C-alpha positions in Angstrom: -79.2 -24.3 30.8 -76.0 -26.3 31.7 -73.1 -26.1 29.3 -72.0 -29.3 27.5 -69.1 -30.9 29.4 -66.9 -30.8 26.3 -67.5 -27.1 25.8 -66.8 -26.4 29.4 -63.5 -28.3 29.1 -62.4 -26.2 26.1 -63.2 -23.0 27.9 -61.2 -24.0 30.9 -58.2 -24.9 28.7 -58.3 -21.6 26.8 -58.5 -19.6 30.0 -55.5 -21.4 31.6 -53.5 -21.1 28.3 -54.0 -17.3 27.9 -53.7 -16.5 31.6 -50.5 -18.4 32.1 -48.7 -16.4 29.4 -47.9 -19.5 27.3 -49.6 -18.0 24.3 -47.6 -14.8 24.6 -44.3 -16.7 24.9 -45.1 -18.9 21.9 -46.0 -15.8 19.7 -42.8 -14.1 20.8 -40.7 -17.2 20.0 -42.4 -17.5 16.6 -41.6 -13.8 15.7 -38.0 -14.2 16.7 -37.7 -17.4 14.5 -39.2 -15.5 11.6 -36.6 -12.7 11.9 -33.7 -15.2 12.1 -34.9 -17.2 9.1 -35.7 -14.2 6.9 -35.7 -15.7 3.4 -34.6 -12.5 1.7 -31.4 -12.1 3.8 -28.2 -12.2 1.8 -26.1 -12.9 4.9 -24.8 -16.5 5.4 -26.0 -18.4 8.4 -23.4 -18.4 11.2 -22.9 -20.2 14.5 -26.2 -21.2 16.2 -28.2 -20.2 13.1 -26.9 -23.3 11.3 -29.6 -25.8 12.2 -28.7 -29.1 10.5 -27.6 -32.3 12.2 -24.3 -32.7 10.2 -22.0 -30.4 8.2 -18.9 -30.8 6.1 -16.3 -28.8 8.0 -13.4 -26.8 6.5 -10.7 -25.4 8.8 -9.6 -21.8 8.9 -6.7 -22.4 6.5 -8.8 -24.4 4.0 -8.0 -27.8 5.4 -10.7 -30.4 4.9 -11.8 -31.7 8.4 -14.7 -33.9 7.1 -18.3 -34.5 8.0 -19.0 -33.9 11.7 -22.0 -33.2 13.9 -22.9 -29.5 14.0 -22.4 -29.4 17.8 -18.8 -30.6 17.3 -18.2 -27.9 14.7 -19.6 -25.2 17.0 -17.4 -26.5 19.9 -14.3 -26.2 17.7 -15.3 -22.7 16.7 -15.7 -21.7 20.3 -12.4 -23.2 21.3 -10.5 -21.3 18.6 -12.5 -18.1 19.2 -13.8 -18.2 15.6 -17.1 -18.2 13.9 -18.8 -21.2 12.1 -20.0 -19.8 8.7 -22.1 -21.7 6.2 -20.4 -21.2 2.8 -22.3 -23.8 0.7 -25.9 -24.2 2.0 -27.0 -26.2 -1.1 -24.5 -28.9 -0.6 -25.5 -32.2 1.2 -24.5 -31.9 3.9 -23.9 -28.1 3.9 -20.3 -26.9 3.9 -19.2 -24.7 6.8 -15.9 -23.0 7.5 -14.1 -21.8 10.6 -13.3 -18.1 10.2 -13.3 -14.7 11.8 -16.5 -13.5 10.2 -16.1 -9.8 11.2 -12.7 -9.7 9.6 -13.9 -11.6 6.5 -16.8 -9.1 6.0 -14.4 -6.1 6.4 -11.9 -7.6 3.9 -14.7 -8.4 1.4 -16.0 -4.8 1.6 -12.4 -3.4 1.1 -12.0 -5.6 -2.0 -15.4 -4.4 -3.4 -14.5 -0.8 -2.8 -11.1 -1.2 -4.5 -12.7 -2.9 -7.5 -15.3 -0.1 -7.9 -12.5 2.5 -7.6 -10.4 0.8 -10.2 -13.4 0.6 -12.6 -14.1 4.3 -12.0 -10.5 5.3 -12.6 -10.1 3.1 -15.7 -10.3 5.3 -18.8 -9.9 3.9 -22.3 -8.0 6.3 -24.5 -7.9 5.8 -28.3 -5.1 6.1 -30.9 -5.9 5.9 -34.6 -3.3 4.8 -37.2 -3.3 4.1 -40.9 -2.0 0.7 -42.1 0.7 2.4 -44.2 2.0 4.8 -41.6 5.6 6.0 -42.0 8.2 5.5 -39.3 8.2 9.0 -38.0 4.4 9.1 -37.4 4.5 5.6 -35.9 7.1 6.6 -33.3 5.1 9.8 -32.5 1.9 7.9 -32.0 3.7 5.1 -30.1 5.0 7.8 -27.7 1.4 9.0 -27.1 0.3 5.4 -26.4 3.2 4.9 -24.0 2.2 8.1 -22.1 -1.4 6.9 -21.7 -0.2 3.5 -20.5 2.2 5.0 -17.9 -0.7 7.0 -16.6 -2.5 3.8 -16.0 -5.1 4.1 -18.8 -6.1 1.4 -21.3 -5.6 2.3 -25.0 -7.8 1.2 -27.9 -5.7 1.1 -31.1 -7.7 1.6 -34.3 -6.3 0.9 -37.7 -8.4 2.7 -40.3 -8.6 1.1 -43.8 -9.5 2.9 -46.9 -10.4 1.7 -50.4 -8.3 -1.2 -51.6 -6.5 -1.4 -48.2 -9.5 -3.3 -46.9 -8.4 -6.3 -49.0 -5.2 -6.5 -47.1 -6.1 -7.0 -43.4 -2.7 -8.5 -42.7 -1.2 -4.9 -42.8 -3.3 -4.0 -39.8 -2.5 -7.2 -38.0 1.2 -6.8 -38.5 1.1 -3.1 -37.4 -0.8 -4.0 -34.2 1.5 -6.8 -33.4 4.5 -4.5 -33.9 3.1 -2.0 -31.5 2.3 -4.6 -28.9 5.8 -6.0 -29.1 7.3 -2.5 -28.8 5.3 -1.8 -25.7 5.4 -5.2 -24.1 7.3 -3.8 -21.0 4.4 -1.4 -20.3 1.2 -3.2 -21.6 -0.5 -6.5 -22.2 -2.9 -7.2 -25.0 -6.4 -7.3 -23.4 -8.3 -7.7 -26.6 -6.4 -9.1 -29.6 -6.8 -7.6 -33.1 -10.3 -8.0 -34.6 -12.1 -6.5 -37.5 -15.0 -4.2 -37.0 -16.4 -2.9 -40.3 -13.7 -1.0 -42.1 -11.5 -0.7 -39.0 -9.3 -3.2 -37.0 -9.2 -2.8 -33.2 -6.9 -3.9 -30.4 -7.0 -2.9 -26.7 -3.8 -2.6 -24.6 -4.0 -2.6 -20.8 -1.3 -1.1 -18.6 0.8 -3.5 -16.5 0.4 -1.2 -13.6 -2.8 -0.2 -11.9 -4.1 3.4 -12.2 -3.5 4.1 -8.5 0.1 2.8 -8.7 0.8 4.8 -11.8 -0.5 8.0 -10.1 1.6 7.2 -7.0 4.7 6.7 -9.2 4.0 10.0 -11.0 3.6 11.9 -7.7 6.8 10.3 -6.4 8.7 11.4 -9.6 7.3 15.0 -9.2 8.3 15.1 -5.6 11.8 13.9 -6.5 12.2 16.6 -9.2 10.9 19.3 -6.8 13.4 18.1 -4.2 16.3 18.3 -6.7 15.3 21.8 -7.8 15.1 22.9 -4.1 18.5 21.4 -3.5 20.0 23.1 -6.5 18.5 26.5 -5.5 20.0 26.1 -2.0 23.4 25.3 -3.5 23.1 28.5 -5.7 22.3 30.6 -2.7 25.2 29.2 -0.7 27.6 29.9 -3.6 26.3 33.4 -4.1 26.7 34.1 -0.3 30.3 32.7 -0.4 31.1 35.0 -3.4 29.7 38.1 -1.6 31.7 37.2 1.5 34.9 36.8 -0.4 34.3 40.1 -2.2 33.8 41.9 1.1 37.0 40.5 2.6 39.0 41.7 -0.4 37.8 45.3 0.0 38.7 45.4 3.7 42.3 44.2 3.3 44.8 46.4 5.2 47.5 48.1 3.1 51.1 46.8 3.5 54.5 48.3 2.6 54.2 46.9 -0.9 51.0 48.8 -1.4 52.6 52.2 -0.4 53.2 54.3 -3.5 54.6 57.3 -1.6 58.0 56.6 0.0 57.7 59.7 2.3 54.7 58.3 4.1 55.4 55.6 6.7 52.6 53.1 7.2 
């Protein structure tokens, strides 16, 4: 039985398509496209991956260039040896910026690490005070708070009210404001006074970062150690000079004035 002419034509097309390798090339191209357009990728589209006709271009220093063809933007990026990075894909047209993408990623990673380090190093100390604290106790506790702040730690100040003191919250507010004013050189008020149950709280944050505070403390320790070493060397030099002077005095030759026996000639 002869095959229908239409069926024969389809068979011939399929044979030519698969033998020529067109099917393989199309499949490979499709796979590559899927990888590039991975919807779960958090990386921005850069350079040739930006597939829109027009973009709003921002220069490397933040200057607004305007709406241009994407080909023109890519050409500018190549001329300046920079990358074209899509920074606002939802805008119409998308906003792109000329930048060194590798440097941008490195600096962003550095900032993220520094932020995590500061969060890990940030410790909140606590100091409790009574609303009717006397001056001596106040100065003592203020000294402890100052020590915490100099070490780069935050401090939570807690005013504890008892009995009828709870009807006079202004005592706690005034005390916290006094403490904040006394420590204004070393701290800022991160959380202003607020009532929580029977207590009133305020959080002070150091003006210097924890890492800087540690570096300053180490520098101060090194300075003191150097001063002690210098003083020790000076003491050794003085003792050596004293011993040398004592040895010279013992070896001094006797002269006529030292002769107690007139019959002996020196």
